[in-house]
C-alpha positions as CSV (number, residue, x, y, z in Angstrom):
1,X,72.8,69.2,67.8
2,X,73.8,72.0,65.6
3,X,77.0,71.8,63.7
4,X,80.1,72.0,65.2
5,X,81.8,75.7,65.2
6,X,85.3,76.1,64.9
7,X,85.5,78.3,68.1
8,X,82.9,78.3,70.5
9,X,80.9,81.1,71.3
10,X,81.4,82.7,74.5
11,X,78.5,84.2,76.1
12,X,79.6,86.5,79.1
13,X,77.4,87.9,81.8
14,X,78.7,91.6,82.4
15,X,77.0,92.2,85.8
16,X,74.9,95.2,86.8
17,X,76.9,97.9,85.1
18,X,80.5,98.6,86.8
19,X,83.3,96.7,85.6
20,X,84.4,95.5,89.3
21,X,81.4,93.2,89.6
22,X,82.7,91.2,86.5
23,X,83.9,87.6,87.8
24,X,87.6,86.8,87.3
25,X,86.9,84.1,84.8
26,X,84.8,86.8,82.6
27,X,87.7,89.2,82.7
28,X,89.7,86.5,81.5
29,X,87.7,85.4,78.3
30,X,87.2,88.9,77.5
31,X,90.9,89.5,77.6
32,X,91.9,86.6,75.2
33,X,88.9,87.6,72.9
34,X,89.4,88.5,69.2
35,X,86.4,90.1,69.0
36,X,83.9,91.5,71.4
37,X,80.0,91.9,70.6
38,X,77.7,93.7,72.9
39,X,75.9,96.9,73.6
40,X,77.8,100.4,73.2
41,X,77.3,100.5,77.0
42,X,79.2,97.0,77.6
43,X,81.8,97.8,74.8
44,X,82.7,101.3,76.7
45,X,83.4,99.0,79.5
46,X,86.6,97.6,77.5
47,X,87.6,101.0,75.6
48,X,90.9,100.4,76.2
49,X,91.1,96.8,75.1
50,X,92.9,96.0,72.0
51,X,89.9,93.8,70.5
52,X,87.7,94.1,67.4
53,X,84.4,95.6,68.6
54,X,80.8,95.0,67.0
55,X,78.1,97.0,68.2
56,X,74.6,95.2,68.9
57,X,71.4,96.5,67.3
58,X,67.8,95.2,67.1
59,X,68.3,93.0,64.0
60,X,69.1,89.9,66.3
61,X,68.8,87.7,63.1
62,X,71.6,89.7,61.4
63,X,73.6,89.8,64.5
64,X,73.7,86.0,65.3
65,X,74.7,85.3,61.6
66,X,77.4,87.7,62.0
67,X,78.6,85.8,65.4
68,X,78.7,82.7,63.6
69,X,80.7,83.9,61.0
70,X,83.1,85.5,62.9
71,X,83.4,82.3,65.2
72,X,84.9,80.3,62.2
73,X,88.0,82.4,62.2
74,X,88.1,84.2,65.8
75,X,87.6,83.6,69.5
76,X,84.3,85.6,70.0
77,X,82.7,86.8,73.3
78,X,79.2,88.2,73.4
79,X,78.5,90.8,76.2
80,X,75.3,90.7,78.0
81,X,73.8,92.7,81.0
82,X,73.6,91.0,84.2
83,X,73.2,87.2,83.6
84,X,73.2,85.7,80.3
85,X,70.2,83.4,81.7
86,X,68.3,86.4,82.8
87,X,66.4,88.3,80.3
88,X,69.3,88.4,78.0
89,X,69.4,87.8,74.3
90,X,71.9,84.7,74.9
91,X,68.8,82.1,74.4
92,X,68.8,83.2,70.9
93,X,72.2,82.1,70.1
94,X,72.3,79.2,72.1
95,X,69.1,78.0,69.9
96,X,70.7,78.7,66.8
97,X,73.7,77.0,67.2
98,X,73.3,74.7,70.1
99,X,74.7,74.8,73.6
100,X,77.4,72.4,72.7
101,X,78.9,75.4,70.7
102,X,78.6,77.8,73.5
103,X,80.3,78.8,76.6
104,X,78.2,80.8,79.4
105,X,79.9,82.8,81.9
106,X,77.2,83.5,84.7
107,X,77.1,87.4,85.9
108,X,75.6,89.2,88.9
109,X,72.5,90.3,87.6
110,X,71.2,94.0,88.9
111,X,68.4,91.8,90.3
112,X,70.3,90.0,92.4
113,X,72.4,93.3,94.0
114,X,69.1,95.2,94.4
115,X,68.0,92.5,96.9
116,X,71.6,92.4,98.7
117,X,71.6,96.4,98.7
118,X,68.2,96.1,100.5
119,X,68.9,93.5,102.8
120,X,66.4,91.1,101.7
121,X,66.4,87.7,100.2
122,X,65.5,86.9,96.7
123,X,64.6,83.1,96.5
124,X,61.1,83.7,97.1
125,X,60.4,86.6,94.8
126,X,59.0,86.6,91.3
127,X,60.4,88.5,88.5
128,X,59.0,90.6,85.7
129,X,60.7,92.6,82.9
130,X,58.8,95.8,81.6
131,X,62.0,96.7,79.7
132,X,60.8,97.2,76.4
133,X,57.9,95.1,77.2
134,X,54.7,97.1,77.7
135,X,52.5,94.2,77.0
136,X,53.7,92.4,80.4
137,X,52.0,95.5,82.6
138,X,48.8,93.0,83.3
139,X,51.5,90.2,84.2
140,X,53.0,92.5,86.8
141,X,49.8,93.5,88.3
142,X,48.9,89.8,88.5
143,X,52.2,88.8,90.1
144,X,51.9,91.6,92.7
145,X,48.5,90.2,94.0
146,X,49.9,86.6,94.2
147,X,53.6,87.0,95.5
148,X,54.8,88.9,98.6
149,X,58.3,90.1,96.9
150,X,58.0,91.2,93.1
151,X,61.1,92.4,91.1
152,X,60.5,94.5,88.2
153,X,62.8,95.7,85.5
154,X,61.9,98.9,84.2
155,X,62.8,101.5,81.5
156,X,62.2,104.9,80.7
157,X,58.3,104.3,79.5
158,X,57.7,101.7,81.9
159,X,58.7,103.8,85.0
160,X,57.9,103.6,88.4
161,X,55.0,106.4,88.0
162,X,53.2,104.4,85.6
163,X,53.6,101.4,87.8
164,X,52.2,103.0,90.8
165,X,49.4,104.2,88.7
166,X,48.4,100.9,87.5
167,X,48.6,99.2,91.0
168,X,46.7,101.8,92.9
169,X,44.2,101.5,89.6
170,X,43.8,97.8,90.8
171,X,43.1,98.5,94.3
172,X,46.8,97.6,95.4
173,X,47.8,100.2,98.0
174,X,49.6,98.3,101.1
175,X,53.0,97.9,99.5
176,X,56.8,98.8,100.4
177,X,58.5,99.8,97.1
178,X,62.5,100.0,96.9
179,X,63.6,101.9,94.2
180,X,67.2,101.0,93.2
181,X,68.8,103.4,90.4
182,X,72.2,103.1,88.7
183,X,73.3,100.0,90.7
184,X,77.0,99.7,91.2
185,X,77.6,103.0,89.3
186,X,78.7,106.1,91.1
187,X,75.0,107.5,90.6
188,X,73.8,104.8,92.5
189,X,70.8,105.6,94.7
190,X,68.2,103.1,96.5
191,X,65.5,104.5,98.4
192,X,62.2,103.2,100.0
193,X,58.8,104.5,99.4
194,X,55.2,103.4,100.3
195,X,53.5,102.7,96.9
196,X,50.9,105.2,97.4
197,X,53.8,107.9,97.4
198,X,55.6,106.4,94.8
199,X,53.8,108.9,91.9
200,X,55.6,111.7,93.1
201,X,59.2,110.4,92.6
202,X,61.9,111.2,90.3
203,X,64.2,108.6,89.0
204,X,67.2,108.8,86.5
205,X,69.0,106.1,84.7
206,X,68.7,102.3,84.9
207,X,66.3,101.3,87.8
208,X,65.0,98.2,89.5
209,X,62.1,98.4,91.6
210,X,61.1,95.6,94.3
211,X,57.6,96.1,95.7
212,X,57.0,94.0,98.9
213,X,54.0,93.2,101.0
214,X,55.4,93.4,104.5
215,X,51.7,92.5,106.4
């Protein structure tokens, strides 16, 4: 058990990108916050909020120390994309200060919205993040061979074209792929392809792809 903080650190899941997907409790905590900490994209959602704002950088050690320092005198809300328990840095905060010093507000993940958008269940799916994780590519290939449904978080480098090339190179061909771009945003686009045609697909913005063996 860590040392008890004066104010609990609230970690809010901000959903897939649109403010309308935040829960009522999340909006309440943000409204009552003295300080908001998050990526520039998430902070921009609350540009009209009269609250101190701190932009996250890649120095997570320094970030956590700042959060702890601020919590001694302020109500701190940390904004994370999607859900705090799904590929976010909330674990680093909890591990450092202890869950007794944190309040976790769940959010809708982009993967949840992607499955809802294509009308498929996701309780039997496997999840892989290639977002900033090039070393996970072999894991993706393994999971696609093992599971009938695999959801993948991508980035500019680990994009659908590269994923398609890698899977085809392993002899995996008979798969249906849903490319879900900019979910919940105005530029949202959801398309369905065969894996063999995915290399010709142009994508833009944030995207989730879902690979399904429909046989």
